[in-house]
C-alpha positions as a LaTeX table, in Angstrom:
\begin{tabular}{lrrr}
\hline
Residue & $x$ (\AA) & $y$ (\AA) & $z$ (\AA) \\
\hline
Met1 & 0.00 & 0.00 & 0.00 \\
Lys2 & 1.37 & 3.39 & $-0.99$ \\
Thr3 & 1.60 & 6.17 & 1.58 \\
Ala4 & 3.40 & 9.48 & 1.37 \\
Phe5 & 6.37 & 9.58 & 3.70 \\
Pro6 & 5.92 & 12.59 & 6.03 \\
Glu7 & 9.61 & 13.55 & 6.33 \\
Thr8 & 10.38 & 13.58 & 2.62 \\
Arg9 & 11.80 & 17.10 & 2.58 \\
Arg10 & 14.33 & 16.27 & 5.31 \\
Phe11 & 15.37 & 13.12 & 3.46 \\
Lys12 & 15.67 & 15.09 & 0.22 \\
Glu13 & 18.16 & 17.41 & 1.90 \\
Val14 & 20.13 & 14.44 & 3.25 \\
Leu15 & 20.15 & 12.84 & $-0.20$ \\
Glu16 & 21.27 & 16.05 & $-1.88$ \\
Arg17 & 24.16 & 16.40 & 0.60 \\
Lys18 & 25.16 & 12.78 & 0.01 \\
Gln19 & 24.99 & 13.30 & $-3.75$ \\
Ala20 & 27.24 & 16.38 & $-3.51$ \\
Glu21 & 29.68 & 14.54 & $-1.23$ \\
Leu22 & 29.93 & 11.52 & $-3.53$ \\
Thr23 & 30.26 & 13.67 & $-6.64$ \\
His24 & 33.14 & 15.56 & $-5.00$ \\
Val25 & 34.86 & 12.36 & $-3.87$ \\
Leu26 & 34.50 & 10.74 & $-7.29$ \\
Arg27 & 36.04 & 13.76 & $-9.01$ \\
Asn28 & 39.17 & 13.45 & $-6.85$ \\
Arg29 & 40.53 & 10.05 & $-7.85$ \\
Glu30 & 44.19 & 10.63 & $-7.16$ \\
Gly31 & 44.57 & 7.19 & $-5.57$ \\
Met32 & 44.21 & 5.59 & $-8.99$ \\
Ala33 & 47.27 & 7.24 & $-10.49$ \\
Ile34 & 49.73 & 4.76 & $-11.92$ \\
Gln35 & 53.00 & 4.98 & $-10.06$ \\
Lys36 & 56.19 & 3.21 & $-11.03$ \\
Ser37 & 59.01 & 2.05 & $-8.84$ \\
Ala38 & 62.15 & 0.03 & $-9.34$ \\
Asp39 & 61.38 & $-1.85$ & $-6.14$ \\
Gln40 & 59.12 & $-4.85$ & $-6.72$ \\
Met41 & 57.57 & $-4.55$ & $-3.24$ \\
Asp42 & 56.63 & $-0.93$ & $-3.95$ \\
Glu43 & 55.06 & $-2.03$ & $-7.25$ \\
Ile44 & 52.95 & $-4.60$ & $-5.41$ \\
Gln45 & 51.87 & $-2.03$ & $-2.86$ \\
Tyr46 & 50.98 & 0.48 & $-5.60$ \\
Ala47 & 48.92 & $-2.17$ & $-7.40$ \\
Gln48 & 47.04 & $-2.99$ & $-4.18$ \\
Glu49 & 46.38 & 0.70 & $-3.55$ \\
Arg50 & 45.04 & 1.10 & $-7.11$ \\
Glu51 & 42.81 & $-1.95$ & $-6.65$ \\
Leu52 & 41.44 & $-0.54$ & $-3.39$ \\
Ala53 & 40.86 & 2.86 & $-5.01$ \\
Thr54 & 39.07 & 1.20 & $-7.94$ \\
Arg55 & 36.80 & $-0.77$ & $-5.63$ \\
Thr56 & 36.06 & 2.37 & $-3.64$ \\
Val57 & 35.14 & 4.27 & $-6.81$ \\
Asp58 & 32.92 & 1.39 & $-7.94$ \\
Arg59 & 31.14 & 1.26 & $-4.58$ \\
Glu60 & 30.71 & 5.02 & $-4.35$ \\
Ser61 & 29.47 & 5.18 & $-7.95$ \\
Ala62 & 26.83 & 2.57 & $-7.12$ \\
Val63 & 25.74 & 4.54 & $-4.05$ \\
Leu64 & 25.60 & 7.72 & $-6.16$ \\
Arg65 & 23.29 & 5.96 & $-8.66$ \\
Glu66 & 21.06 & 4.83 & $-5.77$ \\
Val67 & 21.00 & 8.36 & $-4.31$ \\
His68 & 20.08 & 9.78 & $-7.71$ \\
Ala69 & 17.28 & 7.22 & $-8.05$ \\
Ala70 & 16.01 & 8.13 & $-4.56$ \\
Leu71 & 15.94 & 11.81 & $-5.53$ \\
Gln72 & 13.91 & 10.84 & $-8.59$ \\
Arg73 & 11.46 & 9.02 & $-6.31$ \\
Val74 & 11.22 & 12.17 & $-4.18$ \\
His75 & 10.47 & 14.18 & $-7.32$ \\
Tyr76 & 7.77 & 11.77 & $-8.49$ \\
Gly77 & 6.22 & 11.34 & $-5.04$ \\
Ser78 & 7.11 & 7.69 & $-4.53$ \\
Phe79 & 9.91 & 8.15 & $-2.00$ \\
Gly80 & 9.50 & 5.95 & 1.06 \\
Thr81 & 7.49 & 3.36 & $-0.83$ \\
Cys82 & 9.00 & $-0.04$ & $-1.56$ \\
Thr83 & 9.53 & $-0.51$ & $-5.30$ \\
Asp84 & 8.69 & $-4.23$ & $-4.98$ \\
Cys85 & 5.65 & $-4.52$ & $-2.69$ \\
Gln86 & 4.48 & $-0.86$ & $-2.68$ \\
Trp87 & 4.32 & $-0.76$ & 1.14 \\
Glu88 & 5.93 & 2.00 & 3.17 \\
Ile89 & 9.63 & 1.60 & 3.90 \\
Gly90 & 10.18 & 1.79 & 7.65 \\
Pro91 & 11.47 & 5.09 & 9.04 \\
Lys92 & 14.38 & 3.36 & 10.80 \\
Arg93 & 15.50 & 1.83 & 7.49 \\
Leu94 & 15.27 & 5.17 & 5.72 \\
Ala95 & 17.17 & 6.84 & 8.55 \\
Ala96 & 19.96 & 4.29 & 8.11 \\
Val97 & 19.87 & 4.13 & 4.29 \\
Pro98 & 17.95 & 7.13 & 2.90 \\
Trp99 & 18.39 & 5.85 & $-0.66$ \\
Ala100 & 16.77 & 2.48 & 0.13 \\
Arg101 & 14.28 & 1.47 & $-2.56$ \\
Arg102 & 12.97 & $-1.64$ & $-0.84$ \\
Cys103 & 11.45 & $-2.33$ & 2.55 \\
Ile104 & 13.54 & $-4.59$ & 4.76 \\
Asn105 & 11.50 & $-7.72$ & 3.91 \\
Cys106 & 11.79 & $-7.22$ & 0.15 \\
Gln107 & 15.50 & $-6.34$ & 0.46 \\
Glu108 & 16.19 & $-9.51$ & 2.44 \\
Ala109 & 14.31 & $-11.55$ & $-0.18$ \\
Ala110 & 16.27 & $-9.86$ & $-2.98$ \\
Asp111 & 19.54 & $-10.53$ & $-1.15$ \\
Arg112 & 18.67 & $-14.23$ & $-0.76$ \\
Val113 & 17.77 & $-14.55$ & $-4.45$ \\
Gly114 & 20.75 & $-12.51$ & $-5.59$ \\
Gln115 & 23.45 & $-14.19$ & $-3.48$ \\
Gly116 & 24.17 & $-16.66$ & $-6.25$ \\
Arg117 & 24.47 & $-13.93$ & $-8.86$ \\
Arg118 & 26.14 & $-11.13$ & $-6.88$ \\
Gly119 & 28.91 & $-10.77$ & $-4.39$ \\
Ala120 & 28.31 & $-10.31$ & $-0.69$ \\
Ser121 & 29.25 & $-6.63$ & $-1.00$ \\
Asp122 & 25.83 & $-5.85$ & $-2.53$ \\
Ala123 & 24.12 & $-7.52$ & 0.40 \\
Val124 & 26.14 & $-5.41$ & 2.84 \\
Phe125 & 25.48 & $-2.30$ & 0.74 \\
Asn126 & 21.72 & $-2.77$ & 1.02 \\
Ala127 & 21.54 & $-4.39$ & 4.47 \\
Ala128 & 20.57 & $-1.52$ & 6.75 \\
\hline
\end{tabular}
């Protein structure tokens, strides 16, 4: 059942701040610069640092897409409503993950179904 979430304006502000923060972070990707060293141990460390920076950018890009989608739901009046079952997403869940698109029950079901197709990082990303 669809109901308008009463604190939408406050969540919109939170989402806009998160969007600005992520956009700023993603523009500053200095950790991905390719560095060269004659020392093999330094090369290994640089490669690990690049891998970590790449994973961070991937994760933050995914969150930015979710934040953008949440702002679209605010715009269209469907924020706070589960995209799967159409019931209200709990206020505690939205307080923890303002960009959540599913209620906790639908998210848990999606995580169970998706575990075989996705990595555990998606489950952690959507868990709150």
